[in-house]
VOBA-1610 file (N, C-alpha, C; in pm, whole numbers, padded with zeros to 5 digits, always signed):
BEGIN
Unk-01854+01635-03482Unk-01805+01525-03407Unk-01687+01466-03331Unk-01677+01436-03205Unk-01562+01449-03156Unk-01437+01382-03191Unk-01335+01369-03265Unk-01266+01250-03372Unk-01232+01173-03265Unk-01209+01153-03138Unk-01187+01043-03075Unk-01302+00969-03021Unk-01364+01016-03093Unk-01517+00927-03043Unk-01509+00774-03046Unk-01448+00714-03171Unk-01445+00615-03201Unk-01357+00523-03129Unk-01225+00605-03094Unk-01140+00558-02996Unk-01215+00510-02857Unk-01246+00621-02787Unk-01313+00579-02678Unk-01412+00504-02711Unk-01532+00446-02748Unk-01596+00338-02786Unk-01541+00218-02797Unk-01416+00196-02876Unk-01328+00048-02839Unk-01263+00066-02742Unk-01225+00163-02645Unk-01147+00162-02558Unk-01302+00112-02407Unk-01429+00156-02426Unk-01527+00104-02329Unk-01530-00015-02365Unk-01564-00017-02512Unk-01602-00168-02526Unk-01495-00302-02489Unk-01379-00271-02476Unk-01292-00358-02451Unk-01301-00367-02298Unk-01326-00245-02234Unk-01313-00233-02088Unk-01425-00370-02064Unk-01568-00311-02110Unk-01709-00430-02059Unk-01664-00595-02084Unk-01587-00600-02237Unk-01563-00696-02250Unk-01476-00828-02164Unk-01375-00739-02105Unk-01226-00801-02072Unk-01187-00726-01910Unk-01269-00579-01864Unk-01212-00572-01740Unk-01083-00474-01787Unk-01012-00452-01697Unk-00900-00378-01660Unk-00775-00469-01717Unk-00779-00620-01695Unk-00655-00695-01702Unk-00605-00686-01782Unk-00638-00642-01933Unk-00513-00615-02062Unk-00513-00450-02074Unk-00525-00358-01973Unk-00495-00230-02010Unk-00364-00230-01956Unk-00307-00184-02034Unk-00147-00085-01972Unk-00237+00019-01897Unk-00107+00078-01774Unk-00124+00148-01691Unk-00170+00278-01755Unk-00076+00350-01832Unk-00159+00464-01925Unk-00287+00438-01981Unk-00340+00339-02042Unk-00460+00306-02073Unk-00587+00315-01955Unk-00570+00252-01858Unk-00645+00274-01744Unk-00629+00461-01713Unk-00563+00523-01686Unk-00594+00628-01682Unk-00619+00750-01785Unk-00582+00669-01905Unk-00679+00738-02026Unk-00831+00723-02082Unk-00901+00612-01987Unk-01014+00600-02006Unk-01050+00641-01906Unk-01009+00626-01721Unk-01064+00727-01670Unk-01078+00887-01706Unk-00986+00971-01780Unk-00999+01101-01785Unk-01114+01097-01909Unk-01200+01011-01965Unk-01289+01032-02065Unk-01361+01107-02027Unk-01404+01051-01860Unk-01516+01142-01848Unk-01495+01269-01717Unk-01332+01335-01773Unk-01339+01464-01712Unk-01340+01554-01794Unk-01293+01518-01908Unk-01192+01538-02048Unk-01259+01537-02175Unk-01375+01568-02188Unk-01464+01470-02313Unk-01397+01528-02423Unk-01328+01598-02470Unk-01270+01651-02596Unk-01084+01681-02574Unk-01035+01600-02521Unk-00901+01638-02497Unk-00842+01492-02526Unk-00737+01483-02596Unk-00640+01347-02569Unk-00566+01324-02443Unk-00676+01220-02400Unk-00620+01194-02265Unk-00519+01044-02292Unk-00509+01012-02334Unk-00360+00904-02383Unk-00277+01013-02336Unk-00249+01117-02422Unk-00130+01179-02372Unk-00095+01231-02257Unk-00252+01288-02160Unk-00243+01334-02095Unk-00177+01190-01990Unk-00223+01078-01986Unk-00209+00958-01917Unk-00065+00977-01905Unk+00007+00983-02033Unk+00161+00952-02014Unk+00211+01050-01908Unk+00182+01162-01964Unk+00242+01268-01877Unk+00216+01224-01718Unk+00067+01209-01704Unk+00091+01191-01536Unk+00156+01073-01473Unk+00196+00927-01544Unk+00266+00851-01538Unk+00410+00925-01495Unk+00490+00996-01587Unk+00578+01087-01594Unk+00642+01114-01519Unk+00453+01200-01431Unk+00516+01307-01334Unk+00497+01214-01199Unk+00439+01161-01191Unk+00445+01025-01055Unk+00497+00889-01059Unk+00552+00871-01152Unk+00629+00737-01160Unk+00541+00618-01183Unk+00388+00620-01135Unk+00348+00494-01159Unk+00229+00508-01105Unk+00116+00424-01148Unk+00000+00426-01148Unk-00041+00446-01010Unk+00020+00387-00887Unk-00004+00418-00762Unk+00053+00578-00762Unk+00128+00624-00777Unk+00153+00741-00787Unk+00076+00857-00795Unk+00036+00830-00924Unk-00096+00925-00970Unk-00214+00902-00865Unk-00248+00793-00799Unk-00394+00759-00722Unk-00337+00848-00575Unk-00195+00831-00535Unk-00164+00870-00430Unk-00192+01036-00438Unk-00140+01082-00524Unk-00116+01222-00538Unk-00235+01317-00500Unk-00186+01459-00417Unk-00320+01554-00426Unk-00404+01586-00544Unk-00486+01635-00508Unk-00535+01728-00621Unk-00479+01823-00678Unk-00371+01933-00579Unk-00308+02016-00616Unk-00191+01984-00683Unk-00118+01870-00631Unk+00002+01819-00659Unk-00051+01730-00888Unk-00196+01716-00861Unk-00214+01656-01036Unk-00246+01795-01122Unk-00296+01895-01058Unk-00320+02014-01119Unk-00146+02069-01209Unk-00037+02039-01096Unk+00110+02077-01185Unk+00051+02000-01307Unk-00005+01912-01352Unk+00027+01833-01500Unk-00018+01942-01572Unk+00015+02012-01681Unk-00020+02054-01802Unk-00160+01960-01834Unk-00284+02053-01867Unk-00347+01973-01899Unk-00487+01937-01799Unk-00436+01902-01705Unk-00485+01851-01595Unk-00563+01968-01498Unk-00686+01996-01494Unk-00745+02083-01440Unk-00835+02027-01322Unk-00899+02099-01234Unk-00992+02062-01083Unk-01050+01935-01102Unk-01162+01955-01216Unk-01245+01799-01273Unk-01142+01671-01259Unk-01064+01688-01328Unk-00990+01578-01371Unk-00912+01526-01221Unk-00828+01629-01174Unk-00750+01594-01046Unk-00845+01555-00964Unk-00987+01591-00939Unk-01080+01567-00799Unk-01125+01421-00849Unk-01167+01384-00970Unk-01199+01252-01019Unk-01076+01126-00981Unk-00975+01197-01026Unk-00838+01054-00979Unk-00828+01063-00856Unk-00826+01206-00783Unk-00832+01146-00677Unk-00951+01049-00567Unk-01045+01051-00630Unk-01178+00984-00580Unk-01142+00833-00592Unk-01086+00851-00699Unk-01093+00671-00756Unk-00999+00587-00594Unk-00923+00630-00513Unk-00868+00528-00416Unk-00980+00582-00314Unk-01076+00703-00261Unk-01117+00736-00171Unk-01259+00603-00165Unk-01292+00609-00307Unk-01432+00528-00303Unk-01371+00405-00334Unk-01253+00310-00351Unk-01157+00193-00342Unk-01202+00152-00200Unk-01156+00260-00093Unk-01114+00269+00010Unk-01295+00216+00095Unk-01411+00278+00079Unk-01546+00284+00128Unk-01576+00127+00078Unk-01529+00115-00063Unk-01569-00038-00102Unk-01566-00128+00006Unk-01390-00130+00012Unk-01332-00268+00096Unk-01383-00224+00225Unk-01435-00113+00309Unk-01468-00122+00419Unk-01648-00187+00430Unk-01695-00162+00331Unk-01831-00205+00290Unk-01826-00358+00263Unk-01699-00436+00202Unk-01711-00544+00199Unk-01691-00623+00338Unk-01614-00559+00413Unk-01578-00641+00541Unk-01676-00564+00682Unk-01769-00525+00629Unk-01909-00492+00729Unk-01973-00637+00756Unk-02048-00692+00658Unk-02159-00781+00702Unk-02095-00889+00836Unk-02238-00923+00903Unk-02158-01041+01042Unk-02125-00930+01144Unk-02030-00851+01140Unk-01975-00749+01249Unk-01996-00821+01362Unk-01910-00959+01380Unk-01881-01040+01521Unk-01744-01021+01487Unk-01663-01000+01582Unk-01515-00999+01578Unk-01459-01067+01701Unk-01464-01215+01693Unk-01431-01296+01801Unk-01309-01318+01812Unk-01243-01316+01708Unk-01080-01310+01705Unk-00995-01213+01633Unk-00834-01223+01643Unk-00760-01161+01587Unk-00817-01151+01410Unk-00798-01246+01348Unk-00819-01246+01209Unk-00955-01200+01160Unk-01075-01217+01285Unk-01208-01155+01229Unk-01163-00975+01224Unk-01095-00930+01380Unk-01070-00816+01385Unk-00962-00766+01235Unk-00908-00784+01235Unk-00777-00745+01102Unk-00868-00727+00970Unk-00948-00823+00961Unk-01070-00785+00873Unk-01126-00703+00793Unk-01191-00675+00880Unk-01229-00606+00927Unk-01229-00446+00968Unk-01089-00440+01009Unk-01015-00285+01039Unk-00906-00269+00912Unk-00866-00351+00869Unk-00738-00267+00731Unk-00809-00222+00666Unk-00947-00226+00608Unk-00963-00152+00474Unk-00995-00015+00527Unk-01001-00024+00674Unk-01014+00110+00699Unk-00921+00190+00674Unk-00777+00149+00668Unk-00648+00189+00638Unk-00596+00237+00513Unk-00663+00186+00450Unk-00660+00166+00280Unk-00608+00344+00259Unk-00491+00367+00171Unk-00432+00479+00090Unk-00436+00575+00235Unk-00453+00536+00333Unk-00411+00661+00444Unk-00255+00661+00489Unk-00250+00838+00469Unk-00109+00879+00458Unk-00071+00860+00621Unk-00125+00929+00672Unk-00099+00921+00847Unk-00140+00838+00931Unk-00071+00840+01049Unk-00136+00770+01150Unk-00234+00780+01187Unk-00315+00694+01209Unk-00481+00700+01224Unk-00491+00583+01352Unk-00587+00643+01425Unk-00610+00504+01503Unk-00766+00508+01554Unk-00817+00384+01541Unk-00927+00368+01539Unk-00993+00270+01649Unk-01095+00300+01726Unk-01171+00258+01807Unk-01284+00127+01801Unk-01280-00003+01837Unk-01380-00051+01803Unk-01480-00101+01933Unk-01583-00071+01948Unk-01668-00129+02057Unk-01751-00223+02055Unk-01703-00321+02157Unk-01844-00476+02147Unk-01882-00478+02281Unk-02022-00545+02243Unk-02074-00589+02327Unk-02017-00723+02420Unk-02073-00813+02474Unk-02069-00917+02543Unk-02033-01063+02448Unk-02074-01061+02354Unk-02098-01146+02241Unk-01999-01103+02120Unk-01908-01006+02187Unk-01827-00938+02037Unk-01868-00921+01931Unk-01997-00837+01938Unk-02083-00796+01803Unk-02056-00662+01838Unk-02006-00582+01718Unk-01976-00447+01710Unk-02104-00366+01764Unk-02030-00275+01824Unk-02139-00164+01840Unk-02114-00055+01789Unk-01990-00006+01745Unk-01953+00132+01687Unk-01813+00093+01661Unk-01739+00194+01566Unk-01624+00183+01524Unk-01617+00351+01475Unk-01503+00384+01548Unk-01475+00529+01498Unk-01329+00547+01501Unk-01283+00640+01386Unk-01160+00718+01431Unk-01152+00812+01568Unk-01022+00767+01603Unk-01008+00876+01741Unk-00922+00999+01646Unk-00855+00968+01594Unk-00737+01118+01526Unk-00676+01077+01463Unk-00611+01165+01403Unk-00467+01147+01290Unk-00325+01229+01359Unk-00229+01176+01303Unk-00102+01220+01368Unk-00019+01309+01225Unk+00100+01267+01244Unk+00176+01287+01146Unk+00208+01150+01060Unk+00298+01161+01011Unk+00319+01012+00912Unk+00362+00919+01008Unk+00413+00975+01098Unk+00466+00839+01215Unk+00416+00888+01335Unk+00324+00951+01366Unk+00303+00916+01504Unk+00107+00979+01492Unk+00018+00939+01621Unk-00087+00963+01617Unk-00088+00984+01777Unk-00178+01108+01842Unk-00215+01166+02005Unk-00345+01083+02016Unk-00336+01028+02137Unk-00477+00955+02149Unk-00481+00982+02309Unk-00597+01022+02357Unk-00660+01064+02484Unk-00708+00924+02554Unk-00648+00875+02635Unk-00730+00759+02737Unk-00878+00818+02776Unk-00871+00891+02848Unk-00997+00986+02866Unk-01117+00942+02765Unk-01045+00982+02620Unk-01153+00971+02526Unk-01215+00831+02495Unk-01087+00729+02526Unk-01122+00612+02486Unk-01202+00582+02580Unk-01206+00586+02729Unk-01283+00562+02818Unk-01465+00633+02841Unk-01464+00698+02786Unk-01536+00800+02717Unk-01647+00707+02622Unk-01584+00712+02562Unk-01621+00645+02429Unk-01679+00529+02431Unk-01614+00423+02512Unk-01639+00288+02545Unk-01750+00292+02647Unk-01758+00388+02752Unk-01901+00437+02857Unk-02019+00427+02763Unk-02021+00531+02699Unk-02111+00608+02603Unk-02175+00523+02561Unk-02099+00375+02462Unk-02176+00257+02370Unk-02177+00146+02482Unk-02164+00175+02603Unk-02211+00087+02678Unk-02163-00070+02643Unk-02014-00057+02655Unk-01932-00190+02563Unk-01901-00227+02675Unk-01865-00375+02651Unk-01808-00472+02786Unk-01634-00491+02732Unk-01626-00460+02559Unk-01510-00490+02535Unk-01456-00391+02423Unk-01339-00365+02410Unk-01264-00253+02289Unk-01178-00346+02197Unk-01152-00244+02083Unk-01041-00318+02019Unk-01026-00197+01976Unk-00879-00193+01992Unk-00789-00078+01904Unk-00690-00113+01796Unk-00688-00047+01670Unk-00608-00023+01560Unk-00529+00093+01550Unk-00406+00072+01522Unk-00329+00218+01478Unk-00244+00146+01320Unk-00250+00233+01240Unk-00120+00198+01128Unk+00012+00254+01174Unk+00090+00196+01124Unk+00236+00233+01115Unk+00239+00269+00966Unk+00281+00395+00904Unk+00294+00434+00794Unk+00447+00414+00703Unk+00569+00351+00812Unk+00667+00286+00768Unk+00655+00140+00703Unk+00539+00129+00734Unk+00510-00006+00662Unk+00578-00162+00690Unk+00594-00107+00837Unk+00638-00237+00941Unk+00556-00263+01030Unk+00476-00385+01055Unk+00373-00369+01108Unk+00424-00449+01289Unk+00531-00362+01346Unk+00525-00407+01451Unk+00525-00305+01587Unk+00444-00345+01685Unk+00448-00230+01782Unk+00585-00178+01814Unk+00624-00058+01853Unk+00699-00011+01940Unk+00657+00001+02108Unk+00791+00025+02154Unk+00770+00046+02298Unk+00688+00143+02317Unk+00666+00266+02288Unk+00580+00363+02277Unk+00442+00317+02259Unk+00404+00209+02134Unk+00254+00153+02133Unk+00235+00070+02281Unk+00368-00003+02318Unk+00339-00100+02394Unk+00286-00078+02536Unk+00356+00045+02573Unk+00331+00096+02710Unk+00181+00189+02719Unk+00173+00278+02611Unk+00068+00323+02571Unk-00079+00228+02559Unk-00095+00159+02524Unk-00182-00009+02533Unk-00206-00028+02696Unk-00100-00059+02788Unk-00105-00134+02864Unk-00141+00006+02992Unk-00111+00139+02962Unk-00210+00239+03035Unk-00341+00251+03004Unk-00404+00204+02868Unk-00530+00230+02814Unk-00583+00100+02905Unk-00515-00024+02856Unk-00611-00122+02963Unk-00643-00133+03067Unk-00522-00076+03153Unk-00600-00037+03294Unk-00674+00055+03314Unk-00682+00179+03244Unk-00802+00261+03253Unk-00934+00221+03230Unk-00929+00125+03129Unk-01075+00049+03107Unk-01094-00074+03198Unk-00989-00142+03227Unk-01064-00244+03353Unk-01056-00153+03446Unk-01052-00004+03518Unk-01097+00045+03610Unk-01252+00025+03575Unk-01339+00052+03454Unk-01493+00081+03460Unk-01504-00032+03392Unk-01459-00131+03421Unk-01514-00252+03358Unk-01551-00307+03224Unk-01432-00245+03145Unk-01421-00264+02992Unk-01321-00338+02986Unk-01288-00471+02849Unk-01173-00514+02846Unk-01142-00473+02735Unk-00988-00452+02729Unk-00901-00390+02628Unk-00891-00551+02571Unk-00935-00616+02490Unk-00919-00750+02383Unk-00827-00773+02318Unk-00782-00647+02244Unk-00673-00626+02138Unk-00669-00502+02117Unk-00506-00476+02040Unk-00450-00367+01966Unk-00378-00400+01875Unk-00443-00392+01712Unk-00367-00426+01640Unk-00297-00319+01552Unk-00148-00347+01517Unk-00092-00245+01481Unk-00054-00284+01323Unk-00131-00173+01210Unk-00163-00254+01073Unk-00066-00149+01016Unk+00011-00258+00877Unk+00048-00162+00777Unk+00061-00227+00655Unk-00006-00195+00581Unk-00054-00218+00407Unk-00185-00351+00473Unk-00123-00448+00419Unk-00240-00564+00451Unk-00183-00655+00561Unk-00085-00606+00642Unk-00055-00690+00725Unk-00076-00625+00852Unk-00074-00724+00936Unk-00117-00660+01088Unk-00024-00762+01243Unk-00014-00714+01347Unk+00005-00748+01416Unk-00069-00746+01563Unk-00159-00867+01601Unk-00206-00869+01707Unk-00127-00854+01870Unk-00163-00739+01943Unk-00088-00721+02068Unk-00144-00839+02160Unk-00268-00888+02119Unk-00336-01016+02214Unk-00238-01097+02177Unk-00235-01199+02034Unk-00150-01272+02030Unk-00030-01315+02050Unk+00015-01172+02046Unk+00197-01178+02049Unk+00229-01163+02187Unk+00063-01163+02303Unk+00084-01184+02463Unk+00177-01078+02501Unk+00117-00942+02446Unk+00188-00781+02473Unk+00061-00774+02642Unk-00031-00802+02594Unk-00178-00796+02692Unk-00184-00855+02846Unk-00088-00955+02846Unk-00045-01017+02949Unk+00043-00995+03014Unk+00142-00886+02983Unk+00235-00863+03077Unk+00202-00807+03205Unk+00061-00797+03236Unk+00084-00705+03392Unk-00019-00775+03452Unk-00096-00910+03394Unk-00192-01012+03457Unk-00111-01100+03544
//
């Protein structure tokens, strides 16, 4: 019989009765690793992971390759740890889906912010809407480095036309944690606005996202500069 079985049963019971609120960070990792390493002392491994990456967030943000540099963490354990924030991102996106009508920046923010959860690189999303501001399509346009993402205006126009969109919303993240549009952001947004207007599509907003914060260019009147 596994000598750790009794301890693991107590941990699972504790979680089922109280959730993670009374767990320390190392307990969270310890219990998670139960399911990848059934015959190892996962308490010790949890402490090794926290020592290596500094905090629980650092562990979950680490790549599988980096995780496997910790003695005792193999591919299965690394994939399981890496899976957690990705699953959380999909969960948050799923929670934001109901309704799918985006009449204002607040609704757009609630819908789009989860898509940037755990995103390490700058990414641009395009949201296509009908005349009633109902969602037709939402897709990433591409990723850049940690501080830039290249977007083709032609690609945006083509997608908007293919979805028969009346309006679109753009969103991109700033990985530096500051949700303020740069001068380059403002200039490219105005060019996109003009290109879409030529084919009868309205750029209703462009959100700059950083963590759980965002700035709406429409609310900030940046989109009114050439009207």
